[in-house]
C-alpha positions in Angstrom: 0.0 0.0 0.0 1.4 3.4 -0.9 2.4 5.5 2.0 -0.2 8.2 1.3 -3.2 5.8 1.1 -2.9 5.0 4.8 -3.8 8.5 6.0 -6.4 8.9 3.3 -8.1 5.6 4.3 -8.0 6.5 8.0 -9.7 9.8 7.2 -12.3 7.9 5.1 -13.0 5.6 8.0 -13.4 8.6 10.3 -15.7 10.2 7.8 -17.9 7.2 7.3 -18.2 6.8 11.1 -18.9 10.5 11.5 -21.8 10.2 8.9 -23.4 7.5 11.1 -22.9 9.7 14.2 -24.5 12.7 12.5 -27.4 10.5 11.3 -28.1 9.4 14.9 -27.5 12.9 16.3 -30.2 14.5 14.1 -32.7 12.5 16.2 -31.3 14.0 19.4 -32.0 17.6 18.8 -34.6 17.7 21.5 -32.7 15.2 23.6 -31.7 17.6 26.4 -35.3 18.6 27.1 -36.6 15.0 26.7 -33.8 13.3 28.6 -34.0 16.0 31.3 -37.7 15.3 31.8 -37.2 11.5 32.3 -36.9 9.8 35.7 -33.5 8.2 35.8 -31.8 5.8 38.1 -29.2 7.2 40.5 -26.4 5.6 38.5 -27.3 7.5 35.3 -24.5 9.7 34.0 -25.0 13.4 33.7 -26.3 14.4 30.2 -23.1 16.4 29.4 -21.1 13.1 29.5 -22.8 11.5 26.5 -21.2 13.8 23.8 -17.6 13.4 24.9 -18.1 9.7 25.5 -19.5 9.1 22.1 -16.9 11.2 20.4 -14.1 9.1 21.9 -16.0 5.8 21.1 -16.6 6.9 17.5 -12.9 7.7 17.1 -11.9 4.3 18.5 -14.4 2.6 16.3 -13.1 4.4 13.2 -9.5 3.4 13.9 -10.7 -0.2 14.5 -12.5 -0.2 11.1 -9.4 1.3 9.5 -7.2 -1.4 10.9 -9.6 -4.0 9.4 -9.6 -2.1 6.1 -5.8 -2.4 5.9 -6.3 -6.2 5.9 -9.3 -6.1 3.5 -7.7 -8.8 1.3 -8.7 -11.3 4.0 -12.2 -12.7 3.8 -12.8 -12.3 7.5 -11.7 -8.6 7.4 -14.3 -8.0 4.6 -17.0 -9.7 6.7 -16.0 -7.6 9.7 -16.2 -4.4 7.6 -19.7 -5.3 6.4 -20.7 -5.9 10.0 -19.1 -2.7 11.0 -21.3 -0.7 8.6 -24.4 -2.7 9.8 -23.7 -1.9 13.4 -23.2 1.8 12.5 -26.7 1.8 11.0 -28.1 0.0 14.1 -26.4 2.6 16.3 -28.0 5.5 14.5 -31.4 3.8 14.5 -31.4 3.6 18.3 -31.2 7.4 18.7 -34.3 7.7 16.5 -36.3 5.1 18.3 -35.4 6.4 21.8 -35.1 10.2 21.4 -37.3 11.0 18.4 -40.1 8.4 18.6 -39.9 7.8 22.3 -40.1 4.0 21.9 -38.2 2.8 24.9 -39.0 -0.9 24.6 -38.3 -1.1 20.9 -35.1 0.9 21.4 -34.0 -1.6 24.0 -34.8 -4.5 21.6 -32.9 -2.8 18.8 -30.0 -2.1 21.2 -29.9 -5.8 22.0 -29.3 -6.4 18.3 -26.7 -3.7 18.2 -24.9 -5.4 21.2 -24.9 -8.8 19.4 -23.6 -7.2 16.2 -20.8 -5.5 18.2 -19.9 -8.8 19.9 -19.7 -10.6 16.6 -17.7 -7.8 15.2 -15.2 -8.0 18.0 -14.8 -11.7 17.6 -14.2 -11.4 13.9 -11.8 -8.5 14.4 -9.8 -10.5 16.9 -9.2 -13.1 14.2 -8.0 -10.4 11.7 -6.2 -7.8 13.9 -6.3 -8.0 17.6 -5.7 -4.3 18.0 -9.0 -3.6 16.2 -10.9 -5.9 18.6 -9.3 -4.2 21.6 -10.3 -0.7 20.3 -13.9 -1.9 20.1 -14.0 -3.1 23.8 -14.9 0.3 25.3 -17.8 0.5 22.7 -19.4 -2.8 23.8 -18.9 -1.8 27.4 -20.6 1.5 26.9 -23.5 -0.1 24.9 -23.9 -2.6 27.7 -24.2 0.2 30.2 -26.5 2.1 27.7 -28.7 -1.0 27.5 -29.1 -1.2 31.2 -29.8 2.5 31.4 -32.3 2.2 28.5 -34.1 -0.6 30.3 -34.2 1.3 33.6 -35.4 4.5 32.1 -38.1 2.7 30.1 -39.4 1.0 33.2 -39.3 4.3 35.2 -41.2 6.3 32.5 -44.0 4.2 31.1 -46.0 7.4 30.5 -43.2 8.9 28.3 -41.6 5.9 26.7 
């Protein structure tokens, strides 16, 4: 691979991941008011934490995808990249279900599918490039936490979700 294609492919990975982030964030325009009105468990993070956390996670995800892209000649890497794009779509859909349509139960179900897709992605990535799998670990941990939070908030707010 030519030396200049590596930085360009990294920027492309970041851009693709950012597109998914923006697609999900469009649904969160009224999130501060909506999330602020919800009853939340005592272990819920402050609302300001979500933006920085997701920024870091998306950057880690983009680098992981780029590492897989560098090995795209391997069939497992190509499968992992397809799954990466699929989980980006699932990630964006969750924001729409929860924040825009206020469907807490359906958002939780969809988040479960997202979690499984991330797990399979990590397992595939580990067979292609261990560093890519490691970079995805904070993501699955955060989505696990988000799933627990989604479930708790849904149960605590049957009139809003």
